[in-house]
N, C-alpha and C positions, 0 to 999 in steps of 0.2 A: 205805163206796168199794166197791167191786163191785172183781172179784179181776183182771179184764183192765185196769181203768184200772191198779192196784198191778201186776199186769206190765210193762204198758208204758213208766209214770214209772219204775219201777224198772231196767229195762232200758235206759233212758237215761241213768240214774243211773254203774251203773254201766260202759255203752262211754264216758264219760267221764271216768271215772277211770283207765280201762286205758287208753286215751288218751293219759295225762300218763305209762302205764310204759311206752312200745313202746321203749324204749330197756335195759328191764331183760329176763331170762330169766323162766322157768315160775315157777322155786321164790323170784325174786325179788318176784313178783309174787303170788305165793300167800301169802308173808310178808308183803306188804304190807297183806293183807287181814286181818291179825291184830286180833281185835274191839279193844284197846287203841290201837293206830295209829290204825283208822278212828274212834275216836269222839273222838280229838283233830282227826285233817286233814280229817278230814269229818264231823261233826256232822247234817249235813240226810242222812246215807245212808240213815237206820233212825233211826225215832221213839224207839226205844228208846237211843239214845246219851247223847241230854239228858235222861232221868231216870239214867246210870247203870246201867245194868240191861241184863241179855242176853235172849234170847230162851229160854236152857237153861243153866242150870248146870250148866257145865263148864268146866276152866281155862283151856285153850287154843283157844278159841271161833274160829274163821276165819269171816269175813264174804263171801267169793269167789264161793258158792250163794249164801246167803241165797232161800231158798228149794228145792226140791228138786228133782232131772229125776223122780221119784217121783211127784208131785203131780200131780193132773191135777182140772178145773175146770170148768166152764163155768155161768155168768150164767145161762143160760133153761135150764138144770137137766141133768145125766146121764142120770139116770135115776128112778126110781119105786120107791121100796123101801117098802114095808109104810104102802102111802098117804101117803110123805111125798118128797117131791121130795131126790134127792141132788144135793149143791150141788157137793163137791169129793169125791176119796179118794186113797189111797194106792195106787198100781198094782203096787206088791208086799204089798199087805194087812196094813202095820204099823201103828203108833199106831192111834189110836184115833177114836170119834165126837163131837160135839159135835148132840145130839137134843135136838130139839123136837116140837112137834105135828105140824107143817105140814113140816119141812126136818132134814135130814142134812149135817152138814158135817166135812170131815177135822181130825183136831187132831193134830198133829206134835209136840206141846208134852215127849212123851215119845221120840220119835226125834231123835239127834245127829248121826246119819249123815252129814248132808250139811256141818256144822262142822266137821268132820274134815280136818286137812292131809291124811292118807293117801287119804281119799275124794274131795278137790278134785283133786290130784295126777292121778290114777288116770283122774278123767273129765274132767281141763283140757282149756278150746277159748279162747283169747281173747274170741270173744264168745260171754257168755251166753245167749244169746239161742238161741245155736245147739245150747248143752247143754239149754236148756231146751224146744227148741221140739216134746216129744210133751206136755206139758204141757199147751198150748192146740190141742194137735191136736182133740179132737171138740168145738169151738166151731159153735154152725150157724153 
């Protein structure tokens, strides 16, 4: 799946859930996106839910951000680095990368930042797409 396809599909799923919560306040919405709750109430939100697995090994994983506002991607490539196409990166320079002979992709598996309730609350917007708007800004 291309990054942009995931982004667009996820944005629609997120919006549909948030619309069901329009009578809730910010804290209640954030709490609703707790991994355990989402896994039960919205099993199609994340493919890992069906496996009873988490993207990050952490106790209080929050799924509101599911993606990070510091992630940058372009399915056509962002830049060339050491004769390889960089398809994704972290604007904060965090994490590691998956590298092959031809490509470099961001590896966010060691970063739990967007899944912490404090981070979500600090960066909260009812529109996930608005929070994530810089993620796709570099599209051609």
